[in-house]
C-alpha positions in Angstrom: 0.8 16.6 -9.6 -0.8 19.6 -11.3 0.3 23.1 -10.4 -3.0 24.0 -8.5 -2.7 20.7 -6.5 0.9 21.5 -5.6 0.0 25.0 -4.6 -3.0 23.8 -2.4 -0.8 21.1 -0.8 2.0 23.6 -0.2 -0.4 26.1 1.3 -1.8 23.4 3.7 1.8 22.3 4.7 2.9 25.9 5.4 -0.3 26.7 7.3 0.2 23.6 9.4 3.7 24.7 10.1 2.5 28.1 11.2 -0.1 26.4 13.5 2.7 24.3 15.0 4.8 27.3 15.9 1.7 29.1 17.3 1.2 31.6 14.5 -2.5 31.3 13.9 -2.6 34.8 12.3 -0.3 33.6 9.5 -2.0 30.2 9.1 -5.4 31.9 9.0 -4.2 34.1 6.2 -3.0 31.1 4.2 -6.1 29.1 4.8 -8.3 31.9 3.5 -6.2 32.3 0.4 -4.6 35.6 1.3 -1.0 34.5 1.3 -0.1 32.7 -2.0 2.8 35.1 -2.4 4.4 33.9 0.8 8.0 32.7 -0.1 7.5 29.6 2.0 4.5 28.6 -0.1 6.4 29.3 -3.4 9.4 27.2 -2.1 7.1 24.3 -1.0 5.2 24.4 -4.3 8.4 24.2 -6.3 9.7 21.2 -4.2 6.4 19.4 -4.5 6.4 19.9 -8.3 10.0 18.6 -8.5 9.0 15.6 -6.5 6.0 14.9 -8.7 8.1 15.1 -11.8 10.6 12.7 -10.4 7.9 10.3 -9.3 6.4 10.4 -12.8 9.7 9.5 -14.4 10.1 6.6 -11.9 6.6 5.3 -12.6 7.1 5.5 -16.4 10.2 3.4 -16.2 8.7 0.9 -13.7 5.6 0.4 -15.8 7.8 -0.5 -18.8 10.0 -2.9 -16.7 6.7 -4.4 -15.3 5.3 -5.0 -18.8 5.6 -8.7 -19.6 6.4 -7.9 -23.2 9.5 -6.2 -22.1 10.9 -9.6 -21.0 9.4 -11.6 -23.9 12.1 -13.7 -25.5 9.9 -14.3 -28.5 10.1 -10.6 -29.5 11.8 -10.2 -32.9 15.4 -9.2 -32.1 15.1 -10.6 -28.6 13.7 -9.3 -25.4 13.7 -5.5 -25.0 15.2 -6.1 -21.6 18.4 -7.4 -23.2 18.7 -4.2 -25.3 17.9 -1.9 -22.4 20.6 -3.2 -20.0 19.3 -0.9 -17.3 19.3 2.2 -19.5 15.9 3.4 -18.4 16.9 3.1 -14.8 20.1 5.0 -15.3 18.2 7.8 -17.2 15.6 8.1 -14.5 18.1 8.1 -11.7 20.0 10.8 -13.5 16.9 13.0 -13.7 16.1 12.3 -17.3 13.0 10.7 -18.8 13.0 7.0 -19.2 13.8 5.9 -22.8 10.7 4.2 -24.2 11.8 1.1 -26.1 8.5 0.9 -28.0 8.9 4.3 -29.6 
């Protein structure tokens, strides 16, 4: 998720929260773009960006695991899956990028 998308989503979430607690004055400020410096919006934006980065790492590893070539026994040296042994999954779960075996 790009930074502007994260900011827009964060602003909508925080504005909805203010509506839910009956603070239309604050939600109105946010919806009209007058409150991007609210700490709630900054915190929500940071969390959304962290979540997007994590999701990107998961999707990168899953796309490699889903590639039929990853499991191909006819690959010289054997299937990449045998050499991986779960390394990509461990990297992603530890917050690191997946190791790309085709690099």
